[in-house]
C-alpha positions, 0 to 999 in steps of 0.5 A: 268767312273763307275756309283757311284751307282755301285761302291764298297766301299773300306776302309783301317782300320789302327788300329782305323783310316779308309781311304776311297778309294772308288773313287780311286778303282772304275775304273780300271786305272783311279786312283791308291791308295797306301796302306800297310796292317799290319798283326797286326791290319789292314783290307781292307774292300770291301762292297756293298749294297747287297751280291756279290761273287767276285771282280777283283783286278788290281795292279799297284805295287804288294806287294812283301811279301809272305803272305796269306790273311784271309777273313771274313764276318759278320753274324749278331753278329760277324765276321766269317772266309770266308772259301770258299774264293779263292784268285788268287792275292796270297796275293796281289802279283799279279792282279787277282780274289778274289771269295767266296760262299755267306754265307747264314747267311751274314748280313749287318753291319755299318763300318765307318758309312757306312752300307754294306755287307762287306768282310774284308781281313787281311794279315798273314805277313805285306805287302810291299808298294802296289798300287792298280789300281782298285777293281771292276769286270771283266768277263775275265782277261789276263790269260784267253786270253792266253789260246786262244792266248798265245802271247797276253801279248808280246810286241806290243799287250799291249798298250803303257804305260800299263802293262795289258789289264785291260782297255779292260776287263772293256770295254768288261764288259760294252759292254756285260752288254749293250748287255744284256740290249738291249736284254730286261734283267731287274730286279725289285727294290723297285721302279719298273723295273731297268736296270741290272748291272754287279753285278746282274750276279749270275755267271760271268763264264757263260759269260767268253767265250764271254768276251774272244772272245770280248776282243781278237777282240778289241785287234786285231782291235787296232793292225791292220794297215788296213782293210784286214791285218791278225789282222783285219781278226782275229778281225772279226773272234773273234767278230763273235764268241762273237756274236754267244756265246751271242746268246746262253747265258741265264745268271743267274740274280739277278732279284729281286736285293737281292743278293741271287740266288733264284730258279727262277733266276738260269739258266735252262739247256736245254737238247735236246733228239733225238727220234728215 
């Protein structure tokens, strides 16, 4: 279950009426919520207490209407087009990432009596009925897994009753964050030191390869029948790769919890030079 302090706030505005889907959107697969975005007057709002730069949207029933989502943020006085947004859901017609660069003039504002840093989306064409299983964060998705193991979505590898590995991706996210915590990564808040969360990562792509390998390790482990079969062996191989990758990673973290990438928080590349 997602810590209530780490949930995104998710609202659907239909004309002047707001529906709050924060609880249903918090965790992939626990609950779904149905929503139909109208092109004339609807917005889907996603907010957090500090600026973030991506979310993952898992769909239970995809929108079937071809459309383009327009994304906006609040700059302190008005809503401004978020020109850097990249919508891999293609207008909520499939599950995927929605990413953007954090605007330097992004400001928090009050929506439905809730103060957050908001991104809002509006469709170019009215959607068909859509069911969303979760809006949260994943470090890798099924498309990433296919690059390493193309058959990962074939019958047998997908758990019974599921259509994707999204719950595994959620478990991988949690395992990686716990590993970083165990390694001593912390952030500072107004009340002192605090443990890091997935939203403190300034660049999730730094952990993508580790996430892919851990996800495949979990999938193959669950697919194996005995300790020495081929899937158990594959599971151990990918787990070893994951652990080696985690030894090498130095993630860029929002250590002061303000949502911006200060110079001291960016990962420093290490270059080795051979002296002859």
